[in-house]
C-alpha positions as CSV (number, residue, x, y, z in Angstrom):
1,M,-32.9,3.5,20.8
2,K,-31.2,1.8,23.9
3,N,-30.9,2.0,27.3
4,A,-28.2,3.4,29.6
5,D,-27.0,-0.4,29.6
6,G,-27.1,-1.2,26.0
7,S,-30.3,-3.2,26.1
8,P,-33.1,-2.2,24.1
9,L,-36.5,-0.5,25.0
10,A,-38.6,-3.2,23.9
11,E,-37.0,-5.8,26.4
12,R,-37.2,-3.3,29.3
13,G,-40.8,-2.6,28.7
14,S,-42.0,-6.5,28.3
15,F,-40.0,-6.8,31.5
16,V,-41.8,-4.5,33.4
17,K,-45.0,-6.1,31.9
18,K,-44.1,-9.3,32.9
19,G,-43.4,-8.4,36.6
20,T,-46.6,-6.4,36.8
21,K,-48.2,-9.7,35.6
22,K,-46.9,-11.7,38.0
23,I,-47.5,-9.6,40.6
24,A,-51.2,-9.2,39.9
25,K,-51.1,-13.1,39.9
26,I,-49.7,-13.2,43.1
27,I,-52.3,-10.8,44.9
28,L,-55.0,-12.8,42.9
29,I,-53.7,-16.0,44.5
30,V,-53.4,-14.4,48.1
31,L,-56.8,-13.4,47.8
32,L,-58.2,-16.9,46.4
33,L,-56.3,-18.7,49.6
34,L,-58.0,-15.8,52.3
35,T,-61.6,-15.8,50.8
36,T,-61.3,-19.8,50.2
37,A,-60.5,-20.1,54.1
38,V,-63.2,-17.7,55.2
39,Y,-65.9,-17.4,52.7
40,A,-65.6,-20.8,51.0
41,L,-64.3,-23.0,54.2
42,F,-65.2,-21.2,57.5
43,M,-68.9,-19.7,57.0
44,P,-70.5,-22.2,55.0
45,M,-69.3,-25.2,57.6
46,M,-70.1,-22.9,60.7
47,S,-73.8,-22.4,59.1
48,A,-74.0,-26.1,58.6
49,A,-72.9,-26.8,61.9
50,G,-75.4,-24.5,63.6
51,W,-78.1,-26.0,61.1
52,Q,-77.3,-29.1,62.2
53,Y,-77.0,-28.8,65.8
54,N,-80.7,-27.2,66.3
55,V,-81.6,-30.4,63.9
56,D,-80.3,-32.4,66.3
57,Q,-81.9,-30.0,69.8
58,G,-85.1,-30.3,67.9
59,N,-85.5,-26.9,67.3
60,Y,-85.3,-27.2,63.6
61,P,-87.3,-29.5,61.0
62,Q,-85.6,-32.1,59.3
63,L,-85.1,-30.4,56.3
64,F,-82.3,-28.4,57.7
65,A,-80.4,-31.3,58.0
66,A,-80.4,-31.8,54.3
67,F,-79.6,-28.1,53.7
68,S,-76.6,-28.8,56.3
69,N,-75.3,-31.9,54.2
70,W,-75.9,-29.9,50.9
71,M,-74.1,-26.8,52.0
72,R,-71.2,-29.2,53.5
73,I,-70.9,-30.8,50.3
74,G,-70.6,-27.2,48.6
75,S,-68.2,-25.9,50.8
76,V,-66.0,-28.9,50.1
77,L,-66.1,-28.6,46.6
78,L,-65.6,-24.8,46.3
79,T,-62.2,-25.5,48.6
80,A,-61.1,-28.3,46.3
81,A,-61.8,-25.8,43.3
82,A,-59.4,-23.8,44.9
83,V,-56.6,-26.5,45.4
84,F,-57.4,-27.8,41.8
85,C,-56.6,-24.1,40.8
86,L,-53.4,-23.9,42.8
87,I,-52.3,-27.1,41.3
88,G,-52.8,-26.0,38.1
89,I,-50.3,-23.3,37.9
90,K,-47.7,-24.8,36.7
91,P,-48.1,-25.8,32.8
92,K,-47.0,-29.5,33.6
93,F,-50.6,-29.8,35.6
94,W,-52.7,-27.3,33.4
95,R,-56.0,-30.0,32.9
96,C,-56.1,-29.5,36.6
97,N,-57.8,-26.1,36.1
98,A,-60.7,-28.0,34.0
99,L,-61.0,-30.0,37.2
100,A,-61.2,-26.5,39.3
101,L,-64.0,-24.8,37.2
102,G,-66.1,-28.2,37.3
103,C,-65.8,-28.5,41.3
104,G,-66.5,-24.7,41.4
105,C,-69.6,-24.8,39.3
106,A,-70.7,-27.8,41.2
107,G,-69.6,-26.3,44.8
108,I,-71.2,-22.8,43.9
109,S,-74.3,-24.2,42.4
110,S,-74.7,-26.3,45.7
111,C,-74.3,-23.6,48.1
112,M,-76.5,-20.8,46.0
113,T,-79.4,-23.4,46.0
114,V,-79.1,-24.1,49.8
115,L,-79.0,-20.6,50.5
116,Y,-82.0,-19.7,48.4
117,H,-84.4,-22.5,49.9
118,F,-83.0,-21.7,53.3
119,T,-83.9,-17.8,52.7
120,V,-87.3,-19.2,51.5
121,Y,-87.9,-21.2,54.5
122,A,-86.6,-18.5,57.1
123,D,-88.9,-15.6,55.6
124,Q,-91.9,-17.7,55.7
125,N,-91.3,-19.5,59.0
126,F,-88.7,-17.3,61.1
127,S,-88.9,-13.7,62.9
128,G,-86.3,-11.5,63.1
129,I,-83.2,-11.5,65.6
130,D,-82.5,-9.2,68.5
131,D,-83.6,-5.9,69.0
132,T,-82.9,-4.8,65.3
133,M,-85.6,-7.6,64.0
134,Q,-83.2,-8.4,61.3
135,P,-84.4,-10.9,59.1
136,V,-82.9,-14.8,59.7
137,S,-82.9,-14.7,56.0
138,A,-80.7,-11.3,55.5
139,L,-78.4,-12.5,58.2
140,Y,-77.1,-15.8,56.4
141,R,-77.4,-14.1,53.1
142,D,-74.5,-11.7,54.4
143,R,-72.7,-14.7,55.3
144,L,-72.8,-17.0,52.8
145,L,-73.5,-14.9,49.8
146,P,-69.7,-13.8,49.6
147,A,-68.8,-17.3,48.8
148,L,-69.0,-16.4,45.1
149,L,-65.4,-14.2,45.2
150,P,-63.8,-17.4,45.6
151,F,-65.4,-19.1,42.7
152,V,-65.0,-15.7,40.9
153,L,-61.4,-16.0,41.6
154,V,-60.7,-19.6,40.8
155,C,-62.4,-19.1,37.4
156,V,-60.4,-16.2,36.7
157,I,-57.0,-18.1,37.7
158,S,-57.7,-21.0,35.7
159,V,-58.4,-19.2,32.7
160,W,-55.4,-17.2,33.0
161,N,-53.2,-20.9,33.8
162,V,-54.8,-22.0,30.7
163,A,-54.3,-19.2,28.4
164,S,-51.0,-18.3,30.0
165,Y,-48.0,-18.3,27.5
166,E,-45.8,-20.8,29.7
167,A,-48.8,-23.1,29.4
168,Q,-49.1,-22.5,25.6
169,V,-45.8,-23.4,25.4
170,Y,-45.5,-26.4,27.2
171,R,-49.0,-27.8,25.3
172,K,-47.0,-27.1,22.0
173,Q,-43.7,-29.0,23.2
174,K,-45.9,-31.9,24.1
175,R,-47.7,-32.0,21.0
176,D,-44.4,-31.9,19.1
177,E,-42.8,-34.6,21.0
178,K,-45.6,-36.5,20.3
179,R,-45.6,-36.1,16.4
180,R,-42.0,-36.6,16.5
181,R,-42.4,-40.1,18.1
182,E,-45.4,-40.8,15.7
183,Q,-43.0,-40.0,12.6
184,E,-39.9,-42.1,14.2
185,Q,-39.5,-44.8,11.9
186,A,-39.8,-48.1,13.6
187,P,-36.6,-50.2,14.0
188,K,-36.0,-53.1,11.4
189,I,-37.1,-56.3,12.4
190,L,-33.9,-58.9,11.9
191,G,-34.4,-60.9,8.4
192,D,-37.0,-58.5,7.4
193,E,-35.4,-56.7,4.1
């Protein structure tokens, strides 16, 4: 059976599927950019800046300087993971996806470890905020826990990039080229028969 223009139905269906995948990937990339800007870069950096400011003013113990530094490191690593993930979209740079996953794991581990230690300290030593008496730990948990979203998006997009048909074709072409070069005979040396 054929379409009105004479093309087979299977080709048309695969085009729609490919177009749907492309739109889904674009949506994931836009979400990655937005969530990285807000939850992986802005929120951890501002929290770290606030902790450092209070340490410098003498309001917080020196322990918060370490919290601040590790939160900044985690934020930078999460942002680097997003950048590597975006670079890895091109099949030629598919190895950047491994860097993205590594940076993402290190960054989220740093941020979540600091968040855990901060919330434990805050629950033991700080009272609530304003009239609502919301615990300080809940405030920072609400601010910093969404950093998991860009990490999850980096994981999904990186795996998608590596498993994509284009990346598989690119890797197969490179393997074939390497085998061809290895199998080519070396030119004969003059006088050697």
